[in-house]
C-alpha positions as CSV (number, residue, x, y, z in Angstrom):
1,M,12.9,0.7,14.2
2,A,13.6,-2.8,15.2
3,G,11.4,-5.5,13.7
4,L,9.9,-3.3,11.0
5,T,12.2,-4.4,8.2
6,I,12.3,-7.2,5.6
7,S,15.7,-7.9,4.0
8,G,17.1,-4.8,5.6
9,N,14.6,-2.5,3.8
10,T,12.1,-0.5,5.8
11,H,8.7,0.0,4.2
12,P,8.4,3.7,3.5
13,I,5.2,4.2,5.5
14,L,6.9,2.7,8.6
15,K,9.8,5.2,8.6
16,D,8.1,7.6,11.0
17,D,5.3,5.3,12.2
18,Y,5.8,5.6,15.9
19,A,2.5,3.9,16.7
20,S,3.5,0.7,15.0
21,E,6.9,0.9,16.7
22,W,5.3,1.3,20.1
23,M,3.0,-1.6,19.4
24,G,6.0,-3.8,18.6
25,I,4.9,-4.8,15.2
26,E,7.1,-7.1,13.2
27,V,6.8,-7.3,9.5
28,L,7.1,-11.0,8.4
29,A,6.3,-10.6,4.7
30,L,5.4,-8.0,2.1
31,D,4.4,-8.1,-1.5
32,D,2.2,-6.0,-3.8
33,G,-1.3,-6.3,-2.3
34,H,-0.2,-8.5,0.6
35,A,1.3,-8.3,4.1
36,T,1.9,-10.5,7.1
37,I,2.7,-9.0,10.4
38,R,2.7,-9.9,14.1
39,M,3.0,-8.4,17.6
40,P,2.9,-9.5,21.2
41,L,0.0,-8.4,23.4
42,R,1.3,-6.4,26.4
43,Q,-0.4,-5.3,29.6
44,E,-0.9,-1.7,28.4
45,M,-2.8,-3.0,25.4
46,L,-5.6,-4.5,27.5
47,N,-9.0,-3.1,28.4
48,G,-10.7,-3.2,31.8
49,F,-11.8,-6.8,31.3
50,G,-8.2,-8.0,31.0
51,M,-8.5,-8.7,27.2
52,A,-7.0,-7.0,24.2
53,H,-8.6,-3.6,23.7
54,G,-10.6,-3.5,20.5
55,G,-8.7,-0.4,19.4
56,M,-5.4,-2.3,19.6
57,I,-6.7,-5.1,17.4
58,F,-8.1,-2.5,15.0
59,A,-4.8,-0.6,14.9
60,F,-2.9,-3.8,14.3
61,G,-5.2,-4.8,11.4
62,D,-5.0,-1.2,10.0
63,T,-1.2,-1.4,9.9
64,A,-1.4,-4.7,7.9
65,F,-4.0,-3.0,5.6
66,A,-1.8,0.0,5.0
67,L,1.2,-2.2,4.2
68,A,-0.8,-4.2,1.7
69,C,-2.1,-1.1,0.1
70,N,1.2,0.8,-0.4
71,P,4.1,-0.5,-2.5
72,V,7.5,-1.0,-0.8
73,T,9.2,0.6,-3.8
74,P,6.8,3.0,-5.5
75,G,7.0,3.1,-9.3
76,P,7.2,6.4,-11.2
77,S,3.4,6.6,-11.5
78,E,3.0,6.0,-7.7
79,E,5.6,8.4,-6.4
80,G,3.1,11.3,-6.0
81,T,0.3,9.2,-4.4
82,I,-0.5,7.4,-1.2
83,T,-3.2,4.8,-0.6
84,V,-5.4,5.4,2.5
85,A,-8.5,3.9,4.0
86,S,-11.8,5.1,2.7
87,G,-13.7,2.9,5.0
88,V,-13.3,-0.3,7.2
89,D,-15.3,-2.8,9.0
90,I,-14.1,-5.1,11.8
91,N,-15.8,-8.1,13.3
92,F,-14.4,-9.3,16.7
93,I,-14.8,-13.0,16.9
94,K,-12.9,-14.0,20.1
95,P,-10.9,-12.2,22.8
96,A,-7.1,-12.2,23.0
97,F,-5.1,-11.9,26.2
98,R,-1.9,-10.6,27.6
99,G,1.2,-12.6,26.3
100,Q,-0.5,-13.9,23.2
101,V,1.0,-13.2,19.9
102,L,-1.2,-11.7,17.2
103,T,-0.6,-12.4,13.5
104,A,-2.4,-10.4,10.8
105,V,-2.6,-11.6,7.2
106,A,-3.7,-9.0,4.6
107,N,-4.7,-9.7,1.0
108,R,-6.0,-7.5,-1.8
109,R,-9.3,-8.9,-3.0
110,A,-10.1,-6.4,-5.8
111,S,-8.6,-3.2,-7.3
112,T,-9.9,-0.9,-10.0
113,G,-8.8,2.6,-10.7
114,R,-8.0,4.3,-7.4
115,S,-10.1,2.0,-5.3
116,G,-9.3,-1.3,-3.6
117,L,-10.8,-4.0,-1.3
118,Y,-8.7,-5.8,1.2
119,D,-9.4,-8.6,3.7
120,I,-7.3,-9.0,6.9
121,Q,-7.5,-12.0,9.2
122,I,-6.2,-11.6,12.7
123,Y,-5.1,-14.6,14.8
124,A,-4.0,-15.0,18.4
125,A,-1.6,-17.7,19.6
126,D,-0.4,-18.6,23.1
127,P,3.3,-17.8,23.7
128,G,5.6,-20.4,22.2
129,A,3.0,-21.6,19.6
130,E,4.2,-19.0,17.2
131,T,7.6,-20.3,15.9
132,A,8.3,-18.4,12.7
133,T,10.6,-15.3,13.1
134,A,11.2,-12.2,11.2
135,A,14.4,-12.3,9.1
136,P,17.5,-10.5,10.5
137,A,18.6,-7.4,8.6
138,G,20.1,-8.4,5.2
139,Q,18.5,-11.8,5.1
140,A,15.4,-12.9,3.1
141,A,12.4,-14.0,5.1
142,V,12.1,-17.4,3.4
143,P,9.6,-19.2,5.7
144,T,6.9,-16.5,5.3
145,V,4.9,-15.9,2.1
146,P,3.1,-12.6,1.8
147,G,-0.6,-12.9,2.3
148,E,-0.3,-16.4,3.9
149,L,0.2,-17.6,7.5
150,P,3.9,-18.1,8.5
151,A,5.2,-21.5,7.5
152,G,5.9,-23.9,10.4
153,S,3.9,-21.8,12.9
154,S,0.6,-22.1,14.7
155,P,-1.0,-18.6,14.5
156,G,-3.7,-19.7,16.9
157,E,-7.4,-18.9,16.6
158,L,-9.0,-16.4,14.4
159,I,-10.0,-13.5,16.6
160,A,-11.0,-10.8,14.1
161,E,-11.9,-10.2,10.5
162,F,-11.0,-6.7,9.1
163,R,-12.2,-5.5,5.7
164,G,-10.8,-2.4,4.3
165,R,-11.8,-0.2,1.4
166,S,-8.9,1.9,0.0
167,R,-8.5,5.0,-2.1
168,T,-5.4,6.3,-3.8
169,I,-4.9,10.0,-3.4
170,S,-2.3,12.7,-4.1
171,K,0.4,13.3,-1.5
172,K,0.2,16.8,0.1
């Protein structure tokens, strides 16, 4: 799955995530409780008004949320569990259009026991304004800090705020 790796390692939840692959999501940075991702808006992601379908923006934010909630390398106490959404809210602020590049920045705000709270900001930039790139396989993604906007880039305007509530559950 091209673009879904950082330093040559695929996040375990992306291994069979064909929706994220279809959307063209690139992982820019990952850390415990944080994730930064991006994707280009394609024609098939638009609604009848010619703007990004709300479901596409939601799915994009949900992927950033999932990446921030689940560790890249689960520890012994995490191997039998997964963290999923228990509820989410999204506020659409501005529309995004074909050709724009979306960037999502996810951050854990609170965590206690099996529950967590995450905020994800989603930005849209015109083509060429987004200059930071994902690292080639085997190289560290130096310019991007997890939970922050890519260094040296213009992510554009804030188009949506996504708040997720998580719950850690047993794997089936």
